[in-house]
N, C-alpha and C positions, 0 to 999 in steps of 0.2 A: 373863441378857445385861443390856448395857447395853443402854436399847429406843432410844437413839441414839445412831450413832456415824458418824462422818466422813474418807472414806478420802481418799487422794488418790494419783493415776496411775492406770493403767489395770493395771498387777502388780496393787496390793493391790485393783482393784476384782477382780480374774479370779480371786487368793486367795480372798478370801471366798466370789465366786457356786460355783468349783470341789463344793465339798461338799453344796453346795446341787442343782447342777443334776446330780452324780452322786445324790442320794436318791432315793427310790421315793417323789415327790411327786404330788399329785392336779390340781394347774392351774401353772400355770407362766403369766401375763397380762407382756407387754412392751409397750408406746408407743412409739413414736416419729417423727421426722420423716421416715429417711430409716431403709437399712440401714447407711448410719455411725452415726447416731445412739447406737448399742450398740456399743463395740469386739467387734471379735470374731465378729460376729450372724451371718458366713454361715459360719460354720464350727460356730458353737453350733447353730444351726439344721443342719446336715449330721449331726453327730452326735444331735441331736435327731430327727430321721425317723429313723434304725437305730435307733432306740429304741420301744417298744411304744407308750410313754407320749406316741406322737407328735399323737394327738387332744384330749392334755390340755392343746394348748398356743393361746392364742389371742394374734390379734396383731393391733394398730392403728394403721396410719398414716395420713400423713396421702398427699393427693396428688401430692406430690415425689418420694413413693416410687416412682412410675411413669414419671417422667423418660427412664429408660438402660433400654435395648429386656435387656440384661445380669439387671438388678434383678428386672426381669417375669419375666421367664424365673425369677428364682431364687422370686420369689413365688412362681407358679403350680405350681414344684417342689417347695415346701413344701407347699401347698396340698393338690396331690396324692399327698400323702402321708399326709392327715388335718389337718396344722394349721389351725385355725379363723384366717383371714385376712380384715378388713376398713378400706374403705377411709373417711374422716373428711373432710368438708370444715370442722371446728371444727379452729381453729387451735392448735396443738400447740408447748406452748411449752418442751414440756423432756422428756425421756425418762423413764419411769416404770415399771416390774416389778415382780410379786406374785405371790409364791410361796408359796401355801397357804392367802391372803386374810394371812397371818400375817405376814409379810418385804414390807415396800419399800423397795427403789434408786428414789429419784435422780439423775438424772445431774444437773452442774454446768448452767447456762447452755446454747444450742446455738448455735456460732456462735464457740465459745470457744476461742482461739488460742492453742495452749501455751507455744510460743515465746516470746508475748510475757506471757502472766501466768504464766506455772510449768504443768503437771500440770494437769489440769481433776479438780474433787475429786466427790463422790457419797457422799451422803448414805444410812444406812441405817437404817432404823429399823421396830422389833417393839414399837410403843406402839401398843394396839387400838384406843381413838381417832381415831390420825392416820392407819392405815393401813382401817382401814372408812370414816374421811371419805373419804380420797382413793378408796377404793372406789367407793364409793359412785358417784361425780363417772366413772371409766373405765367404769362399767357406765350412765350416761345416755349419755353420748360414745359406746361400744357399740350400744345399741342405737339410737340415731340414725343408724345408718354404716351403709355399704353392702358386702356381698360383693365378695370384691375380683371370680369370676365374670362378678358382677350390672358392676361399674360398668366391666371391660373385654369387656364385649360390644358387638360393633360396631355394633348393633340399635338399643342407648341410647339415647331423646331425647337432643339438645344444646341447650339455650338462648341466644341471645347476649344482648348485654350489658342492650339494652332490654327484651327479654325477661323477663331477670330482672328487672330494674326494676320492670317489669306485676306478677310473682308476687308483689314485697315488695307494691307496692301492693294485690293481692287480699289479702294476709295480715292486712292495717291497718288492714280494717273500711272506709277511705276509701269514701265513694260515687264512684260511678262522674266525678260533675261535677270531686270533688275530685280527683281523683287526675289525669283526663285533665289539672288546672289544672298540679299540682305534678309529673309530668312536661312539660311542655312541649308537647302533643300535643293535637288539637283531640278532641273527643267522641268523633268519628266513628272517629277514626287508634285511639283507648286503646280502643272496643269491638270494631270492627276483630284489633287486636293479640291482647286478651281472647280472641275466639273462635279464633287462631290457636293462641295456647295453649292451649288446649284440648285442642284437634287433634291436635296433635302429640303431649299426652302422654295420649291418648286417656282423654279425662275427660271424664263428661258434665254437670258440676256445677263450680262456680268454688273450693265448700271439696274438692270429691274432686281437682281438680288441686292443687290444696297438700296433698293426703294423699300422694297419687303423686308431687313434686317431692320428700317428703320421703322416700318411697322408693325413688325413683331418687338422694337423694344432691345433687338437682342445687341449686346455690347460689338464694340467694333477692335478692344482692346485685346 
């Protein structure tokens, strides 16, 4: 088959995806900013949940997917049926799907207005070098993402903007004096903020605080 193909519009995408979705695939991976990144994503998820292969699906989303309560419930339902779902704070510029690590589908730019620019385009590739390279990037994002249940846990620590700046300073390797100057606070205040951060993250050291923040998907920006 042609190793790179451009599809125009959701109808062409649906025609290409249907035989793949109905095949006995081993893994289906999808990346999206929210449930609207991929057309028909909710309906496709319901069909998948009725199949034995639900546990073979991995979905990676940005926190934007959690803005709507209905979408949060849909995600919980997917997870309850065995789909593995994680949330990443890494910016996602476009949707990506992998089927058995042999076929990759990329959406057009998120936010494209069909009425103004015509139908959204999709790029399908079976070129091993392209698929393997993109899949490696997905795996890196997946490894640093946090599981949906943990992300929605009401007991999950939350840090404010200033604490996030302190966390970033800790990760930079700066001395306390340099970090305090950069953040515009006294050395005493900076060290107090560090102590508060360690307490909120249940961390015994500054290094552990960074590790713990990464595990929890907390931003350092």
